[in-house]
All heavy atoms as an XYZ file, in Angstrom:
797
protein
N      -9.134     -0.572     11.936
C      -8.917     -1.954     11.340
C      -8.034     -1.956     10.101
O      -7.490     -2.929      9.673
C     -10.267     -2.511     10.998
C     -10.255     -4.004     10.543
S     -11.782     -4.867     10.204
C     -12.725     -4.719     11.668
N      -7.907     -0.748      9.563
C      -7.064     -0.663      8.335
C      -5.591     -1.107      8.499
O      -5.015     -1.784      7.691
C      -7.143      0.795      7.808
C      -6.290      0.982      6.545
C      -6.323      2.475      6.085
O      -7.129      3.243      6.514
O      -5.397      2.765      5.299
N      -5.027     -0.663      9.614
C      -3.643     -0.990      9.870
C      -3.466     -2.503     10.195
O      -2.525     -3.079      9.663
C      -3.143     -0.141     11.104
C      -3.156      1.345     10.783
N      -2.347      1.917      9.935
C      -3.920      2.287     11.349
C      -2.561      3.176      9.851
N      -3.513      3.473     10.724
N      -4.393     -3.056     10.882
C      -4.403     -4.469     11.129
C      -4.539     -5.291      9.803
O      -3.852     -6.294      9.561
C      -5.484     -4.866     12.144
C      -5.479     -6.293     12.593
C      -4.134     -6.651     13.284
C      -6.603     -6.495     13.570
N      -5.454     -4.801      8.975
C      -5.601     -5.415      7.661
C      -4.388     -5.341      6.795
O      -3.993     -6.327      6.163
C      -6.828     -4.817      6.967
N      -3.689     -4.208      6.863
C      -2.464     -4.078      6.120
C      -1.414     -5.079      6.556
O      -0.715     -5.716      5.795
C      -1.954     -2.664      6.194
C      -0.607     -2.326      5.515
C      -0.741     -2.320      4.070
O      -1.749     -1.794      3.490
N       0.163     -2.966      3.364
N      -1.281     -5.121      7.911
C      -0.349     -6.068      8.505
C      -0.688     -7.497      8.098
O       0.211     -8.320      7.742
C      -0.292     -5.859     10.003
C       0.678     -6.711     10.767
C       2.071     -6.321     10.412
C       0.490     -6.463     12.360
N      -1.953     -7.845      8.238
C      -2.415     -9.218      7.916
C      -2.127     -9.513      6.457
O      -1.660    -10.641      6.097
C      -3.852     -9.370      8.245
N      -2.354     -8.580      5.541
C      -2.214     -8.779      4.178
C      -0.732     -9.046      3.805
O      -0.349     -9.966      3.040
C      -2.753     -7.578      3.362
C      -2.608     -7.787      1.873
C      -3.587     -8.502      1.101
C      -1.588     -7.341      1.166
C      -3.474     -8.749     -0.189
C      -1.447     -7.487     -0.170
C      -2.371     -8.195     -0.963
N       0.105     -8.240      4.397
C       1.567     -8.385      4.113
C       2.041     -9.666      4.591
O       2.883    -10.408      3.952
C       2.307     -7.203      4.798
C       2.093     -5.980      4.162
C       2.724     -4.737      4.787
O       3.519     -4.983      5.726
O       2.477     -3.618      4.411
N       1.539    -10.142      5.754
C       1.985    -11.460      6.283
C       1.390    -12.631      5.383
O       2.138    -13.590      5.139
C       1.529    -11.672      7.807
C       2.458    -11.014      8.700
N       2.423     -9.643      8.989
C       3.484    -11.481      9.379
C       3.382     -9.368      9.836
N       4.019    -10.541     10.121
N       0.162    -12.425      4.959
C      -0.371    -13.518      3.995
C       0.503    -13.581      2.760
O       0.698    -14.699      2.280
C      -1.806    -13.178      3.689
C      -2.736    -13.397      4.920
S      -4.473    -13.395      4.522
C      -4.673    -11.805      3.604
N       0.913    -12.444      2.220
C       1.726    -12.504      1.038
C       3.068    -13.196      1.317
O       3.546    -14.027      0.492
C       1.937    -11.130      0.482
C       0.681    -10.436     -0.103
S      -0.031    -11.292     -1.574
C       1.158    -10.802     -2.788
N       3.650    -12.898      2.418
C       4.916    -13.501      2.836
C       4.712    -14.988      3.007
O       5.556    -15.767      2.462
C       5.406    -12.884      4.105
C       6.738    -13.502      4.629
C       7.851    -13.254      3.694
C       7.032    -12.916      6.017
N       3.678    -15.400      3.685
C       3.428    -16.844      3.892
C       3.246    -17.608      2.538
O       3.759    -18.595      2.266
C       2.285    -16.990      4.802
C       2.541    -16.579      6.261
C       1.725    -18.450      4.801
C       1.405    -16.385      7.137
N       2.400    -16.990      1.682
C       2.059    -17.583      0.379
C       3.257    -17.716     -0.508
O       3.372    -18.603     -1.233
C       0.966    -16.845     -0.246
C      -0.430    -17.271      0.168
C      -0.774    -18.650     -0.229
O      -0.734    -19.544      0.672
N      -1.096    -18.923     -1.436
N       4.008    -16.667     -0.606
C       5.026    -16.500     -1.686
C       6.445    -16.446     -1.184
O       7.286    -15.995     -1.934
C       4.628    -15.303     -2.523
C       3.271    -15.435     -3.003
C       2.206    -14.595     -2.551
C       2.967    -16.334     -4.083
C       0.941    -14.763     -3.061
C       1.693    -16.391     -4.562
C       0.655    -15.663     -4.019
N       6.690    -16.861      0.006
C       8.159    -16.968      0.516
C       8.867    -18.116     -0.198
O       8.250    -19.072     -0.671
C       8.181    -17.030      2.020
O       7.603    -18.281      2.417
N      10.117    -17.958     -0.194
C      10.950    -19.147     -0.668
C      11.747    -19.621      0.575
O      11.655    -19.070      1.647
C      11.807    -18.767     -1.827
C      12.822    -17.638     -1.621
O      13.163    -17.482     -0.447
O      13.126    -16.864     -2.539
N      12.623    -20.601      0.248
C      13.358    -21.225      1.375
C      14.262    -20.182      2.043
O      14.620    -20.412      3.192
C      14.162    -22.385      0.824
C      13.316    -23.511      0.397
C      14.096    -24.776     -0.022
O      15.342    -24.828      0.332
O      13.537    -25.563     -0.739
N      14.675    -19.157      1.398
C      15.512    -18.194      2.039
C      14.816    -17.246      3.034
O      15.394    -16.631      3.850
N      13.459    -17.229      2.852
C      12.693    -16.366      3.758
C      12.178    -17.054      4.957
O      12.324    -16.601      6.124
C      11.441    -15.755      2.994
C      11.942    -14.927      1.850
O      12.890    -14.187      1.924
O      11.247    -14.861      0.789
N      11.550    -18.178      4.816
C      10.933    -18.949      5.812
C      11.286    -20.481      5.594
O      11.184    -20.928      4.432
C       9.428    -18.874      5.793
C       9.026    -17.367      6.079
C       8.744    -19.627      6.918
C       7.497    -17.077      5.956
N      11.521    -21.213      6.626
C      11.709    -22.611      6.504
C      10.493    -23.258      5.844
O       9.401    -22.962      6.141
C      11.859    -23.264      7.939
C      12.000    -24.698      7.925
O      13.031    -25.248      7.441
O      10.932    -25.388      8.219
N      10.722    -24.076      4.796
C       9.635    -24.647      4.025
C       8.651    -25.472      4.867
O       7.382    -25.303      4.652
C      10.338    -25.552      2.980
C      11.690    -25.117      2.923
C      12.069    -24.551      4.198
N       9.057    -26.190      5.799
C       8.096    -26.913      6.697
C       7.311    -25.996      7.545
O       6.075    -26.149      7.638
C       8.853    -27.845      7.646
C       9.537    -29.020      6.818
O       9.028    -29.391      5.741
O      10.570    -29.457      7.270
N       7.919    -24.890      8.017
C       7.177    -23.919      8.846
C       6.208    -23.148      7.985
O       5.051    -22.887      8.324
C       8.122    -23.017      9.523
C       7.504    -22.030     10.429
C       6.612    -22.499     11.484
C       7.598    -20.678     10.260
C       6.015    -21.511     12.340
C       6.988    -19.753     11.090
C       6.188    -20.172     12.141
O       5.545    -19.340     12.935
N       6.690    -22.853      6.705
C       5.760    -22.105      5.770
C       4.504    -22.893      5.515
O       3.439    -22.344      5.411
C       6.601    -21.825      4.526
O       5.761    -21.136      3.581
N       4.667    -24.259      5.244
C       3.584    -25.112      5.016
C       2.550    -25.093      6.125
O       1.324    -25.004      5.979
C       4.031    -26.547      4.752
C       2.892    -27.484      4.425
C       2.053    -27.094      3.188
C       3.483    -28.921      4.155
N       3.029    -25.093      7.378
C       2.211    -25.044      8.530
C       1.376    -23.673      8.614
O       0.188    -23.610      8.916
C       2.972    -25.216      9.822
C       3.444    -26.596     10.048
C       4.178    -26.767     11.310
C       4.765    -28.126     11.493
N       5.505    -28.359     12.719
N       2.122    -22.590      8.206
C       1.511    -21.295      8.191
C       0.437    -21.197      7.112
O      -0.656    -20.647      7.337
C       2.530    -20.210      7.979
C       3.513    -20.000      9.134
C       4.576    -19.009      8.730
C       2.767    -19.580     10.367
N       0.674    -21.734      5.986
C      -0.351    -21.774      4.844
C      -1.525    -22.627      5.283
O      -2.677    -22.220      5.098
C       0.269    -22.317      3.591
C      -0.855    -22.581      2.504
C       1.298    -21.360      3.012
N      -1.345    -23.760      5.948
C      -2.403    -24.573      6.433
C      -3.241    -23.816      7.491
O      -4.444    -23.841      7.440
C      -1.898    -25.905      7.021
C      -1.381    -26.780      5.923
C      -0.667    -28.054      6.484
O      -0.383    -28.058      7.756
O      -0.397    -28.925      5.753
N      -2.586    -23.075      8.390
C      -3.234    -22.267      9.357
C      -4.104    -21.202      8.709
O      -5.227    -20.891      9.131
C      -2.264    -21.707     10.362
N      -3.490    -20.545      7.706
C      -4.166    -19.468      6.944
C      -5.409    -20.063      6.290
O      -6.508    -19.444      6.276
C      -3.224    -18.880      5.923
C      -3.629    -17.655      5.185
C      -3.945    -16.521      6.179
C      -2.502    -17.279      4.228
N      -5.268    -21.230      5.683
C      -6.409    -21.917      5.041
C      -7.545    -22.170      6.025
O      -8.728    -22.087      5.612
C      -6.014    -23.106      4.295
N      -7.158    -22.436      7.270
C      -8.187    -22.697      8.241
C      -8.868    -21.419      8.765
O     -10.086    -21.401      9.041
C      -7.520    -23.463      9.495
O      -6.953    -24.614      8.885
C      -8.552    -23.813     10.511
N      -8.121    -20.408      8.967
C      -8.682    -19.191      9.585
C      -9.390    -18.223      8.627
O     -10.364    -17.579      8.978
C      -7.603    -18.412     10.345
C      -6.627    -17.700      9.464
C      -8.125    -17.482     11.437
N      -8.915    -18.159      7.363
C      -9.571    -17.191      6.426
C     -11.048    -17.409      6.259
O     -11.812    -16.349      6.221
C      -8.856    -17.259      5.050
C      -7.633    -16.349      4.896
C      -7.115    -16.491      3.515
C      -7.891    -14.932      5.257
N     -11.517    -18.678      6.195
C     -13.071    -18.799      6.063
C     -13.766    -18.304      7.268
O     -15.020    -18.122      7.140
C     -13.183    -20.317      5.853
C     -11.893    -20.704      5.281
C     -10.870    -19.870      5.937
N     -13.150    -18.041      8.385
C     -13.788    -17.625      9.598
C     -13.868    -16.118      9.725
O     -14.505    -15.623     10.662
C     -13.148    -18.241     10.840
O     -11.861    -17.681     11.051
C     -13.067    -19.733     10.758
N     -13.287    -15.395      8.843
C     -13.247    -13.900      8.864
C     -14.614    -13.369      8.810
O     -15.468    -13.827      7.934
C     -12.334    -13.321      7.761
C     -10.920    -13.291      8.126
C     -10.342    -14.243      8.931
C     -10.062    -12.332      7.481
C      -8.933    -14.170      9.253
C      -8.748    -12.274      7.784
C      -8.163    -13.180      8.667
N     -14.911    -12.365      9.609
C     -16.219    -11.720      9.572
C     -16.273    -10.834      8.267
O     -15.196    -10.492      7.740
C     -16.376    -10.799     10.745
N     -17.447    -10.504      7.764
C     -17.539     -9.630      6.568
C     -16.693     -8.360      6.652
O     -16.158     -7.993      5.687
C     -19.071     -9.423      6.507
C     -19.700    -10.581      7.115
C     -18.779    -10.936      8.261
N     -16.716     -7.759      7.845
C     -15.980     -6.518      7.979
C     -14.448     -6.789      7.777
O     -13.768     -5.935      7.214
C     -16.178     -5.891      9.374
C     -17.601     -5.606      9.719
C     -18.386     -6.876     10.287
O     -17.825     -7.655     10.932
O     -19.604     -6.928      9.917
N     -13.928     -7.902      8.315
C     -12.538     -8.187      8.134
C     -12.272     -8.560      6.730
O     -11.173     -8.110      6.238
C     -12.212     -9.436      9.007
C     -12.339     -9.098     10.530
C     -12.305    -10.410     11.422
O     -12.886    -11.430     10.988
O     -11.655    -10.347     12.471
N     -13.120     -9.207      6.050
C     -12.896     -9.510      4.609
C     -12.916     -8.170      3.817
O     -12.050     -8.052      2.896
C     -14.081    -10.357      4.075
C     -14.025    -11.813      4.726
C     -15.185    -12.642      4.176
O     -15.821    -12.343      3.105
N     -15.445    -13.720      4.795
N     -13.777     -7.252      4.139
C     -13.900     -5.985      3.439
C     -12.582     -5.212      3.611
O     -12.052     -4.581      2.726
C     -15.098     -5.182      3.886
C     -16.398     -5.745      3.407
O     -16.442     -6.557      2.480
O     -17.435     -5.403      4.003
N     -12.084     -5.273      4.838
C     -10.788     -4.462      5.172
C      -9.698     -4.986      4.382
O      -8.864     -4.256      3.822
C     -10.474     -4.585      6.656
N      -9.600     -6.427      4.329
C      -8.482     -6.951      3.495
C      -8.713     -6.714      2.010
O      -7.718     -6.481      1.333
C      -8.396     -8.459      3.803
C      -7.637     -8.881      5.018
C      -7.726    -10.297      5.340
C      -6.165     -8.495      4.928
N      -9.843     -6.734      1.571
C     -10.200     -6.452      0.151
C      -9.771     -5.041     -0.220
O      -9.309     -4.825     -1.276
C     -11.628     -6.733     -0.133
N      -9.983     -4.129      0.669
C      -9.581     -2.689      0.490
C      -8.017     -2.598      0.340
O      -7.594     -1.929     -0.641
C     -10.070     -1.807      1.669
O     -11.469     -1.876      1.678
C      -9.627     -0.352      1.543
N      -7.352     -3.295      1.171
C      -5.891     -3.296      1.114
C      -5.463     -3.959     -0.226
O      -4.540     -3.450     -1.022
C      -5.251     -4.020      2.291
C      -5.638     -3.273      3.598
C      -3.712     -4.134      2.071
C      -5.164     -1.866      3.684
N      -6.054     -5.073     -0.607
C      -5.743     -5.737     -1.783
C      -6.019     -4.886     -3.040
O      -5.238     -4.892     -4.013
C      -6.501     -7.091     -1.855
N      -7.109     -4.114     -3.025
C      -7.373     -3.223     -4.150
C      -6.220     -2.160     -4.351
O      -5.847     -1.825     -5.454
C      -8.718     -2.528     -3.990
C      -9.891     -3.417     -4.167
C     -11.193     -2.774     -3.802
C     -12.338     -3.747     -3.873
N     -13.526     -3.160     -3.339
N      -5.731     -1.651     -3.159
C      -4.602     -0.691     -3.242
C      -3.387     -1.388     -3.862
O      -2.715     -0.764     -4.674
C      -4.364     -0.147     -1.869
C      -5.280      0.824     -1.380
C      -4.810      1.575     -0.136
N      -5.902      1.891      0.708
C      -5.942      1.916      2.035
N      -4.810      1.574      2.656
N      -7.006      2.153      2.718
N      -3.174     -2.606     -3.387
C      -1.947     -3.328     -3.939
C      -2.167     -3.565     -5.465
O      -1.213     -3.372     -6.194
C      -1.754     -4.609     -3.159
C      -0.746     -5.563     -3.872
C      -1.422     -4.326     -1.721
N      -3.342     -3.923     -5.842
C      -3.550     -4.215     -7.307
C      -3.385     -2.858     -8.076
O      -2.803     -2.877     -9.176
C      -5.010     -4.663     -7.509
C      -5.210     -5.079     -9.051
C      -6.593     -5.542     -9.262
N      -7.564     -4.627     -8.894
C      -8.866     -4.816     -8.829
N      -9.316     -5.981     -9.060
N      -9.731     -3.939     -8.425
N      -3.867     -1.723     -7.535
C      -3.657     -0.476     -8.173
C      -2.118     -0.166     -8.283
O      -1.670      0.366     -9.337
C      -4.262      0.631     -7.454
C      -5.788      0.583     -7.524
O      -6.328     -0.157     -8.383
O      -6.467      1.290     -6.727
N      -1.322     -0.541     -7.304
C       0.135     -0.283     -7.363
C       0.733     -1.284     -8.436
O       1.629     -0.812     -9.196
C       0.779     -0.503     -6.072
C       0.436      0.528     -4.963
C       0.958      0.044     -3.591
O       1.327     -1.018     -3.326
N       0.878      1.033     -2.648
N       0.259     -2.505     -8.506
C       0.693     -3.415     -9.422
C       0.524     -2.943    -10.824
O       1.331     -3.096    -11.771
C       0.178     -4.813     -9.178
C       0.667     -5.422     -7.917
C       0.363     -5.703    -10.392
C      -0.073     -6.665     -7.497
N      -0.660     -2.403    -11.073
C      -1.052     -1.943    -12.367
C      -0.687     -0.532    -12.721
O      -0.975     -0.123    -13.848
C      -2.617     -2.124    -12.549
C      -3.067     -3.479    -12.480
O      -2.339     -4.477    -12.901
N      -4.316     -3.791    -11.995
N      -0.019      0.100    -11.858
C       0.384      1.534    -12.088
C       1.495      1.663    -13.194
O       2.263      0.691    -13.404
C       0.994      2.151    -10.780
N       1.416      2.676    -13.951
C       2.452      2.906    -15.021
C       3.843      3.132    -14.333
O       3.855      3.479    -13.141
C       1.953      4.046    -15.788
C       1.040      4.874    -14.833
C       0.476      3.796    -13.941
N       4.875      3.057    -15.105
C       6.261      3.321    -14.525
C       6.297      4.652    -13.890
O       5.666      5.670    -14.521
C       7.147      3.158    -15.733
C       6.347      2.397    -16.746
C       4.882      2.749    -16.550
N       7.050      4.846    -12.864
C       7.305      6.186    -12.277
C       8.354      6.904    -13.151
O       8.807      6.342    -14.148
C       7.601      6.094    -10.814
C       8.977      5.425    -10.509
O       9.776      5.152    -11.458
O       9.181      5.031     -9.368
N       8.831      8.046    -12.616
C       9.764      8.851    -13.390
C      11.127      8.171    -13.568
O      11.909      8.529    -14.502
C       9.955     10.245    -12.887
C      10.588     10.269    -11.463
C       9.648     10.275    -10.327
O       8.483      9.961    -10.500
O      10.070     10.592     -9.170
N      11.344      7.105    -12.847
C      12.630      6.340    -12.889
C      12.453      5.049    -13.693
O      13.448      4.362    -13.749
C      13.137      6.084    -11.469
C      13.349      7.331    -10.719
C      12.466      7.659     -9.672
C      14.376      8.236    -10.948
C      12.640      8.794     -8.903
C      14.594      9.369    -10.217
C      13.662      9.709     -9.238
O      13.863     10.842     -8.460
N      11.242      4.823    -14.123
C      10.977      3.591    -14.862
C      10.596      2.465    -14.014
O      10.376      1.340    -14.561
N      10.448      2.604    -12.712
C      10.094      1.536    -11.795
C       8.600      1.253    -11.958
O       7.789      2.127    -12.002
C      10.449      1.957    -10.365
C       9.987      0.827     -9.388
C      10.637     -0.387     -9.373
C       8.901      1.056     -8.554
C      10.244     -1.368     -8.456
C       8.531      0.102     -7.633
C       9.111     -1.082     -7.608
O       8.728     -2.100     -6.714
N       8.326     -0.003    -12.116
C       6.947     -0.505    -12.217
C       6.751     -1.772    -11.442
O       7.212     -2.837    -11.797
C       6.577     -0.759    -13.743
C       5.142     -1.014    -13.951
C       4.903     -1.135    -15.506
O       5.735     -1.096    -16.277
N       3.622     -1.155    -15.811
N       6.104     -1.720    -10.273
C       5.968     -2.879     -9.373
C       5.369     -4.066    -10.098
O       5.708     -5.214     -9.748
C       5.091     -2.356     -8.257
C       5.191     -0.915     -8.315
C       5.460     -0.521     -9.696
N       4.486     -3.878    -11.064
C       3.848     -4.986    -11.759
C       4.801     -5.922    -12.464
O       4.538     -7.109    -12.585
N       5.986     -5.389    -12.842
C       6.926     -6.226    -13.540
C       7.593     -7.218    -12.589
O       8.107     -8.283    -13.051
C       8.026     -5.292    -14.131
C       7.578     -4.406    -15.263
C       8.693     -3.493    -15.709
C       6.999     -5.141    -16.393
N       7.534     -6.914    -11.264
C       8.109     -7.839    -10.291
C       7.071     -8.722     -9.647
O       7.394     -9.552     -8.689
C       8.851     -7.044     -9.159
C       9.911     -6.055     -9.704
C      10.446     -5.275     -8.560
C      11.043     -6.879    -10.356
N       5.794     -8.637    -10.083
C       4.767     -9.406     -9.423
C       4.374    -10.646    -10.330
O       4.090    -10.473    -11.495
C       3.527     -8.513     -9.292
O       3.858     -7.297     -8.677
C       2.402     -9.206     -8.539
N       4.377    -11.763     -9.667
C       4.165    -13.047    -10.384
C       2.582    -13.196    -10.697
O       1.813    -12.531    -10.053
C       4.584    -14.272     -9.620
O       3.819    -14.412     -8.476
N       2.288    -14.053    -11.611
C       0.921    -14.347    -11.940
C       0.207    -14.878    -10.726
O      -0.956    -14.487    -10.411
C       0.882    -15.404    -13.080
C      -0.553    -15.847    -13.299
C       1.384    -14.757    -14.367
N       0.889    -15.733     -9.930
C       0.307    -16.268     -8.752
C       0.041    -15.197     -7.740
O      -1.069    -15.196     -7.024
C       1.188    -17.346     -8.113
C       1.356    -18.554     -8.957
C       2.374    -18.444    -10.132
O       3.095    -17.421    -10.125
O       2.431    -19.341    -10.980
N       0.871    -14.245     -7.535
C       0.599    -13.155     -6.581
C      -0.558    -12.310     -7.105
O      -1.409    -11.946     -6.229
C       1.903    -12.265     -6.492
C       3.001    -12.910     -5.729
C       4.316    -12.197     -5.827
O       4.648    -11.653     -6.949
O       4.957    -12.014     -4.797
N      -0.625    -12.065     -8.305
C      -1.742    -11.289     -8.893
C      -3.049    -12.105     -8.591
O      -4.095    -11.455     -8.226
C      -1.581    -11.040    -10.369
C      -0.541    -10.032    -10.706
C      -0.338    -10.022    -12.221
N       0.728     -9.186    -12.599
C       0.606     -7.888    -13.010
N      -0.567     -7.355    -13.073
N       1.654     -7.166    -13.315
N      -3.042    -13.360     -8.851
C      -4.208    -14.238     -8.684
C      -4.637    -14.141     -7.132
O      -5.858    -14.132     -6.852
C      -4.018    -15.673     -9.128
C      -3.936    -15.714    -10.544
C      -3.463    -17.156    -11.074
O      -3.144    -17.930    -10.242
O      -3.593    -17.309    -12.314
N      -3.698    -14.151     -6.302
C      -3.984    -14.196     -4.830
C      -4.633    -12.905     -4.455
O      -5.697    -12.775     -3.765
C      -2.786    -14.489     -3.998
C      -3.057    -14.532     -2.516
C      -3.810    -15.642     -2.014
C      -2.679    -13.534     -1.706
C      -4.067    -15.678     -0.672
C      -2.901    -13.642     -0.284
C      -3.625    -14.672      0.158
N      -4.054    -11.752     -4.949
C      -4.617    -10.402     -4.703
C      -6.049    -10.340     -5.231
O      -6.961     -9.853     -4.509
C      -3.751     -9.334     -5.342
C      -4.422     -7.952     -5.304
C      -2.372     -9.232     -4.599
N      -6.247    -10.853     -6.432
C      -7.560    -10.884     -6.962
C      -8.543    -11.738     -6.184
O      -9.795    -11.396     -6.014
C      -7.626    -11.289     -8.447
C      -7.027    -10.227     -9.361
O      -6.957     -9.042     -8.976
O      -6.582    -10.568    -10.521
N      -8.083    -12.833     -5.615
C      -8.901    -13.710     -4.812
C      -9.330    -13.063     -3.477
O     -10.442    -13.282     -3.021
C      -8.244    -15.037     -4.527
N      -8.471    -12.211     -2.965
C      -8.788    -11.431     -1.762
C      -9.867    -10.438     -2.123
O     -10.930    -10.264     -1.411
C      -7.620    -10.737     -1.159
C      -6.630    -11.754     -0.601
C      -8.041     -9.830     -0.057
C      -6.991    -12.556      0.662
N      -9.728     -9.772     -3.193
C     -10.678     -8.731     -3.657
C     -12.091     -9.361     -3.954
O     -13.151     -8.837     -3.507
C     -10.141     -7.926     -4.896
C      -8.884     -7.133     -4.464
C     -11.271     -7.085     -5.474
C      -8.139     -6.658     -5.665
N     -12.040    -10.474     -4.647
C     -13.257    -11.100     -4.992
C     -13.974    -11.922     -3.861
O     -15.037    -12.386     -3.953
C     -13.156    -11.981     -6.261
O     -12.348    -13.154     -5.838
N     -13.096    -12.073     -2.827
C     -13.480    -12.847     -1.580
C     -13.431    -14.359     -1.811
O     -13.881    -15.104     -0.951
C     -14.839    -12.363     -1.084
C     -15.023    -10.870     -0.935
C     -14.999    -10.394      0.479
C     -15.042     -8.950      0.561
N     -16.335     -8.381      0.873
N     -12.940    -14.827     -2.912
C     -12.721    -16.294     -3.153
C     -11.783    -16.837     -2.176
O     -11.891    -18.044     -1.771
C     -12.264    -16.587     -4.617
C     -13.362    -16.335     -5.598
C     -12.763    -16.664     -7.033
C     -13.827    -16.372     -8.085
N     -13.334    -16.580     -9.435
N     -10.773    -16.053     -1.722
C      -9.785    -16.541     -0.812
C     -10.370    -16.899      0.557
O      -9.831    -17.698      1.381
C      -8.684    -15.615     -0.606
N     -11.565    -16.455      0.835
C     -12.180    -16.661      2.172
C     -13.160    -17.929      2.047
O     -13.706    -18.232      3.068
C     -13.016    -15.430      2.577
C     -12.171    -14.203      2.643
C     -12.179    -13.257      1.750
C     -11.362    -14.075      3.808
C     -11.359    -12.108      1.830
C     -10.616    -12.908      3.909
C     -10.572    -11.907      2.946
N     -13.260    -18.505      0.884
C     -14.068    -19.714      0.747
C     -13.353    -20.959      1.248
O     -12.160    -21.057      1.067
C     -14.467    -19.879     -0.721
C     -15.425    -18.786     -1.206
C     -15.691    -18.855     -2.739
O     -15.219    -19.904     -3.300
O     -16.300    -17.984     -3.244
N     -14.049    -21.852      1.865
C     -13.443    -23.121      2.341
C     -12.935    -23.843      1.140
O     -13.420    -23.911      0.042
C     -14.623    -23.968      2.941
C     -14.092    -25.131      3.691
C     -13.725    -24.866      5.109
O     -14.340    -23.953      5.726
O     -12.793    -25.578      5.558
N     -11.675    -24.247      1.287
C     -10.982    -24.994      0.338
C     -10.217    -24.293     -0.781
O      -9.620    -24.791     -1.626
N     -10.208    -22.898     -0.679
C      -9.525    -22.074     -1.707
C      -8.023    -22.511     -1.815
O      -7.503    -22.654     -2.948
C      -9.668    -20.577     -1.357
C      -8.738    -19.751     -2.238
C      -8.997    -19.419     -3.473
C      -7.476    -19.307     -1.701
C      -8.204    -18.658     -4.294
C      -6.633    -18.543     -2.512
C      -6.999    -18.205     -3.757
O      -6.075    -17.542     -4.555
N      -7.411    -22.664     -0.686
C      -5.973    -22.999     -0.720
C      -5.652    -24.437     -1.179
O      -4.524    -24.774     -1.443
C      -5.384    -22.802      0.695
C      -5.219    -21.323      0.976
C      -6.239    -20.622      1.668
C      -4.117    -20.590      0.626
C      -6.153    -19.259      1.985
C      -3.929    -19.262      0.963
C      -5.024    -18.646      1.599
N      -6.610    -25.217     -1.192
C      -6.445    -26.654     -1.671
C      -6.971    -26.973     -2.985
O      -6.952    -28.014     -3.494
C      -7.038    -27.609     -0.602
C      -6.460    -27.345      0.817
C      -7.309    -26.818      1.765
C      -5.138    -27.588      1.038
C      -6.768    -26.567      3.013
C      -4.576    -27.345      2.343
C      -5.453    -26.777      3.316
O      -4.923    -26.587      4.561
N      -7.450    -25.936     -3.687
C      -8.044    -26.170     -5.070
C      -6.930    -26.370     -6.020
O      -5.801    -25.970     -5.982
C      -8.860    -24.993     -5.425
């Protein structure tokens, strides 16, 4: 389930934080609405699998710079961090999270 959770997480981030150059805005809105509908139906095991992936991502975001000075956290928006935290805390799986 780990690989499926990784794939799902990456797609959720793309859907949530894409711009017009990545995905057509109208289509992106439809995908966000679909995501808002399906996330509350995830089984506890599915939520846990996504939370595990989100924790790894948060660790990468919070990692110190590597030997070349690269630090992923510098490229991560506040909204992206909040979404990762919402997956970890399981708030993203609550009905209405995307419309709050």
